[in-house]
N, C-alpha and C positions, 0 to 999 in steps of 0.2 A: 436638816433641813426641818423647817419649822412644820407642826402637822396641820391641815386644813380641819376649820372647824367639821363637822357632823349634824351640823343642826343649824338652823334659822335664828339668827339672833336678835331678828326683830318679834318672831312670833314667841321665844320663850320669854323673853323680856314683858310679851303680853299677859301669859299667863299668869307670871309675877307681881305682875300691875293687879290683874283681878283677884288671885288670893289676898293679896296685901290689901285692897277695898275692901273684899268680906271679912278677911279678919281681923287688921290693923296688922303696926309691924310688932309690939310686944308679941302678941297670941302668937305670931307666924313664926314657925322651927326649919330650921333649914330642911329635914325631914322633910315639912309640908312642901320648902319651894322645890325642891329635888323632884317629890312624887309627882307633884300642879306641872315645875317645866322639862321636865321627862329628861333631864341633865342631873351629870351629876356632881359632888362638889367641889371636885378640883375644876371642871368647866367650869361652873357659876363664879368662879373666884379668882381663874385667871381671865376670863371676859369680864365681870362688872365689877369683882373685887368684895369687900365682906358683903355683911347682910344691908350694912346701913348704905352701903355704894349702891348695891343693888334696890334696895327701896328708894334713894333718889332720883336714880334713871327714870325706875315707874316713876315714881310724880311728876317726875322733868317729862316724860313722856305722857301724861293723863294732862296733863294743863296745856303743853301744846295741841295739846288734840282737843280739848275743850272751847278753847281758848281761837282756837279756828273755827270750831263749829259754830260757839257763838255770833259770833263776826258773821259769818255763811247766813247764818239763820236770822239777824238783824236786817240785814243789806238785800234779804229777799223781801221786801215789802217795799213799795212806796213809802205808804203813810209810816212816820217814827211812833205814832202814838200804837196803830196797829200789829205795828213790829211788836214794841215791850209788851203789848197785852196778849199777844200770841206766846211769845216767848215763854210770860210768869203762866199763861193757860196750861201750855205745855209739857212745863218743868212741875204744875201740879198732878197734872193728868197722867205723866209718869210716877208719879210715887203713888199715884193711889192705883195702879194698876200691878205692881209688885206687893208678892207675897213679904217679903220682906225689903227692907227699906235703907241699903248702902248706902244712902246720901251720896253726899259728893267728896270725892278720893282725897283733893286738898283740901276740903274744911274739916274731915276728919282728921285729918295729918297735923291741923292747926290747931285741932283741938288734944290730940295725944302727942303728941311730940313738940308741939313752935314751943310751947310752955319752957320744955324744960332745956331745949337742943336749938342755940342762936342759928343752926345753917337751916333747919326746919320752920323757924320764926322767918328767917330772912328772905325762904323760896317762899312760902303762904303768904308774906305781902304782896312781893311781886309779882304771883298772880291775882290779888286782889286789886294791886293797880291797875295792871296789863288790861284787864278786866272792865278798870272803872273807864280807861281810856278808849275800848272801842263803846260802851257804852257812849262816850261823851262826844265819838266822833258821830254817835248816831245822834244823838238831841241837835247837834252843830246843821247834820244834816236838815234835821227840820226845820232850823229859826233859818238858813240859806231858802230852803224851799218857799218858807210862809205858813207851814204849818202851824208852828211853835209861835211865841209870841217874841219879838226882837228883844231883846237885854233876858232874857232867859238866861239864869245862870247853870249854863250847861255841866258847867264840872262840880258843883254842888249836888244838883239833881243825880247825876252819875254816881255821884259816892252814894247818896241818898237811896237810888237803886240797887246797888253793891250792898248795903247795908240790910237790905227788903231782904234780897236772893239769900246774902247770906244765911238773916236769920230763920226763913223760908224754908231751906234746904234742912236745918237742924232745925227747924219742930216738926217735919214731917215724918222724922223718925217714931214719932208719937203717935203716928196716924191721927191730926186733930179732925174735926167734924170737917168736912168741904165748906159749909157757908163762913165758918168764920175765919177762914182760909181765904174763901173767896172774896169777902167784907172786904179784908185788911190790905191784898191788894188790888183792889179796885181805888180802895181809897190812898192809896200808896201811887198810884198810876195817876191822881188827879195833879201830879207837881209836873205833869205832862202841857202846861193849860195852851 
């Protein structure tokens, strides 16, 4: 008879995700994982597979949650311009209120693993493309409502905003001066005519 799991799989995956997010893949040991997750190595292996498979499960959890959060935040405003302005303001504010910036787990993975591992190159690129679709749909909503000019290239602007978001997230790790960031994002948002 198979043993039932004595732990909440979602809870331990969340714990692994937080640890990988804080330390990165390479710096996280199996001992770190067992301590943070509160389960033993055999349970990790039987539930998630090896360390890389656990990391992938944690990354997928993050990207799914992050995309849903971004979609909800952008849809929460009638004005598309206001939605993007508030979204970027919140990203900036969140980074300045932290003692240490962990950045974006997906972007951290893009920097640490994607250049050396095709699986993570594909996963991080898929997340970027999915976020670009969310941005594009939001911009198209603004075109349909008449807030944005007819003929606006929603796809190109969405892609430019994704590049700005990724650059912003990476740059925030060095805690740049806020006026520098505010000016850059204000200029970027002028793409939404």
